[in-house]
N, C-alpha and C positions, 0 to 999 in steps of 0.2 A: 601471574601476569598482572602488572599494575594497570589502573584505570586509564591513565594518560596514554600509556603504550598501546593499549587496545584501541582507543579512540583516535589515535594519531596514525592509524593505518594508511590513510590517504597520503600522508606526508612521506612515509617510508616507501609506499608503492610508487610514488611519483619519482623516486630515484631511478626506477626503471624508465624506459623510454618507449615511445609509441609512434615513431615516424621513420621514413626512409632516411638513410644516412649517406647516400651516394654522392650528393653534390656538395661543393664547398660552401661554407656559411657566407652569407652576403655582407656581414658587417665587419669592417676592418678592425673595429675595436676588439674583436675576439681573437685576433691573430698574435698579439704581442704578450700581454700579461699571462701569467701562469698561476696554477693553484686553483683551489675551489672557486666557484662562481662568486664574484665580489664586484660591486658597482658603486659608484658615487653618482647621486642624482641631485642636481642643483637647478634652481630657477625661482624667480620672484622673491629672492632673498632667503629661500628655504633650502635645507640640505637633508638628504637621507642617504643612508648606506644600505644596500641590499646584499644579503649574504645567504647563499644556498646551503641548507643543512641536510644532514642525513640522520635518520632515526635509528642509528646503530651505535653501540659503544665499541671503541677501539682506540689504541694509542694515538692513531692519526687524528681522531676527533677530539681528544682530550687536551691536546696542546694546540691552541689556536694559532694560525699564522700571525706574525707580528702585527701587520697592518690591520688585520681584522680585529684583533684584540684591542689595539689602540682606538679604532673607530668605535667599538662598543663602549670602552671606558669613557670616551669623550662625548658619547651621545646623551641626550636628555630623556629619551623614552625608548621603549622596546615595543615593536609590533610583531606579533606572531599570528599564525593562522587562527588558532582558537585560544581563548583564555577563559575557561569556564568559571562561572560564579558557583557558590555552594549549591544553589538550586539547580543549575545546569549540570553539575556533577551527579546529582541524583538522577536526572534525566538520562545522562550517559550510562550510568550503572544499569538502568532499566533497558536501554537500547541495545546493549551488548549481550543481553540474555535471551535465550530461546523461550518460546511460550511455555507456561507452566505445564509440567507433565511430559515435555518433549526434551530429549537429550541428544547431544551431538552424535553419538554412535548410532542412534536411530535415524538421524537425518542423512548421514553419509553412508551408512551400511557397514556390515561387518568387515568386508574386505578392505575398504578405505580406512576404517578405524584401526585395523591391524597395521596397515602401512604407516599410519600416523605414529603408532607405537614404535615401529621399526625406526622411524626418523628420530624419535627421542633417544633410543638406545644408541644409534649411530653418533649422536652428539654427546654421548656420555651421561645422559640423564636417565633416571629410572623410568621404565615404561609406565609404572604406576602413577607418575606425575601427570599423565594424560587425564587421569580422573578429575584433576583440578579444573579442567576446562570443559567438562561434560555439559555444563549448563549454558555454555556460550555459543553464539551464532558462528557459523562457519567462517564468515569474513573476518571475524576477530582472530581466530586461531590461525588463519592463513597469514596474518602479519607476523606470527612467531615462527612457524614451521621452517621457513628457509634460513632463519638466522638464529637458530637455537644456541649455537656456540657463542654468539655475540651477546645474546640476551641473558644467558645463564648467570652471569655475574651480578645482574640486577643493578649495575652502576648507571648513573644518569647519562642520558644521551644529549646531543647538542641542544635541541630546542628546549628541553626541560632544564638543562644547565643554564642556558641564557636566562630563563625565567627566574631561576633560583638566585642568580647573581644580581639581576635587576631588582628583585624584591629586597635583597640584603642591602642594596645601595639606595633604597627608597626611590627607585626609578619606576615610573608608571609602566605597566604592561597593558598594551591595548591589542584588541583582536581585529583581524581583517574579515572574519566571517563568523556567523553564529554557530553554536553547537548543532542546531538543527540542520543548517546548511551543510555542515561538515559531515554529519552522520548520514544524511540522505544519500550521499554518494553510494552507500552500501546497503542501508536499510531499505531502500527502494527495490533492491533485488529480491526475487523470491528465494525461498530456501532451496528449491530445486536448482535454480541458477547458481547459487553459491556452492552447492555440493558438486555440480558439474565443473565449476571453475577450480574447486579444490582438487579434484582428480587430475585435471590438466596440470596443476602445479606439481603434484606428486610425480606425475609422469616426467615432467621436465627435470625435477630434482634427481630422479633415477638416471636420466640421460647424463646429467652432470657427473654423477658418481662414476659411471662407466668411462667418461672422458677425463676423469681426474680433475674436475673443475669445482670451484666453490662459488656459490651464488653470493655469499657474504663478501668474499675477497674481491670478486669482480665488481660488486656494487660499490665497495669502499674505494677501489682503484679508480672507478669512473668518477666518483664524487671528488676524490683528492686531486685528480687531473683537471677537473673543471672543463674538460673538452666537450662541447655540445654533441659531437658525433659519438663519443663514448657513452655519454649519458643517454642519448636517444637511441643507442644501439642495443639496449638491453631488454626492454619490455617486448619489443618486436620478437625476440627470440624465445621469450619465456611464457607469456600469458596471452597476448592478443590474438594469435592465430586461432586460438580455441574459443574465443568469445564471439557471440553473435553481436551484430550491430557495432562493429569496431569503431566506425567513424563517430557514431553517437556517443559511445562510452568515452572515446578520446576527448571529444568536445566537453563532455560533462566533467571529466577528471581534470582537464587542463584549461582549455580555451575559454570556457564560460567563467571559470573561477578567475583566470588571469584578468579578464576584462573587469570583473568585480573588484579584484584587488587593486588594479590601477585606478579605478574610479574612487575607491575609498582612501587610498594613499594620497592621491591628488587632493582630495578634499581636506585630509588631515594636514597636509603641508600648506595648503592655502589658508587654513584657519589658524595655524600656529607657525608662522614663518620664521620666528626666532628660535624654534626648537629643532635640534638635530635629532633625527629619528634613525634608529637602527632597526632594520627589518630582517627577521630571521625566518625564512620559510623554505620548504622543500626545494632542493636545487633544480628540479625539473621545471619549476615555474619561471626561472629567470631568463635563460637564453631562448632565442627563436630557433626552431628546428633547422638543421642543415638542409639545404635545398629549397627553403622558403625565402623568397626575396622580400625583405621587410618593406622596401620602398613601394612595392606594388600591393603587397598583402594589406597594407594599412587602409587601402581604398575599397576593399571588398566588404560585403555585409558582415556584421558581427554574428557569432564570435569569430574573430580572426585568429589564425594560427600563429600567434605572436607571443613571445615571452614577455614577462613584466618589464624588462629593461626597454624593449622596443615600444611597448605600450606607453611607458612614461615619456619616451622621446616623442611619440605621436601627440602627446599632450603639451608639447612645447618645452620640456625640460632638457637640459644638457645631461646626457648619461654617458659615463665613461667606465669601461671595465678596468678594474685596478688589479695589479699584481698583488696577490694575497699576502706576500711577505714584505715587499718594499712599499706598497701603496702607490706605486707609480703607474699611471695610465698610459694607454697607447698614444704615442705622439707627444708625451710630456717629457 
């Protein structure tokens, strides 16, 4: 497991969703364009493109939609959730490890450890490979277990690939949150909480096996469709019913971070109005949940249950969802 993959768990996790999907989305811009979440943000002479990523490798993620690829090539800078310095990478390596003298099998118990090994074998990987993660915290390994078949090839995932391409083109890569902010989403959880969450995940994966379903395939399908209802329909089924303080965790994972991302992107666009920015972050950050009326939600106390697209609208920008292939927006 590579370092970035481990510490980008929040990005992949947020491809699941955590809200009701019963009502129609309130924004007309969401009804026309198709494909992964993709927006153009303009205002005060500045332009940014928002693209929702997924932290999985698949043929669908390796061939970018035409308009998305063109926007990235034409941009002057890349914004991602985290872009750690060498010093921060050292902090990340430390954060993903269990306390010295503690191993993952001790934390989760013999039964759960065996179930984890079963998962490795089901994905075609040797059970012995599980020994490679014995020193890692449960939240880190949870990012791998549902997607072992996708991660086994160790090929670059979308956000990592964007960073690689940007650096090859001497395009600056900037971050929207610090490494400590990113890691605190999970390092603030006790080991007991993480172990309980892990068991719930394994239970859900067992249910998927019985039903002939694939968490990897459903996640990729939701991402490639770009439909908010499909994106927000997944986490509700998988993890959140088994987590205490659902509302608080939802706010910490999504809404508080979205407010922070909007503030920092607004500042960046104001300070560099001649620069075209390309923003690549987890797809769950971009749309507002179905059933939430953005026009009224904007007036409630922060953090509001709004996607980054609507938060940028609330700051006075013109935001249009674009078709990922044609680059044409709703009403254009």
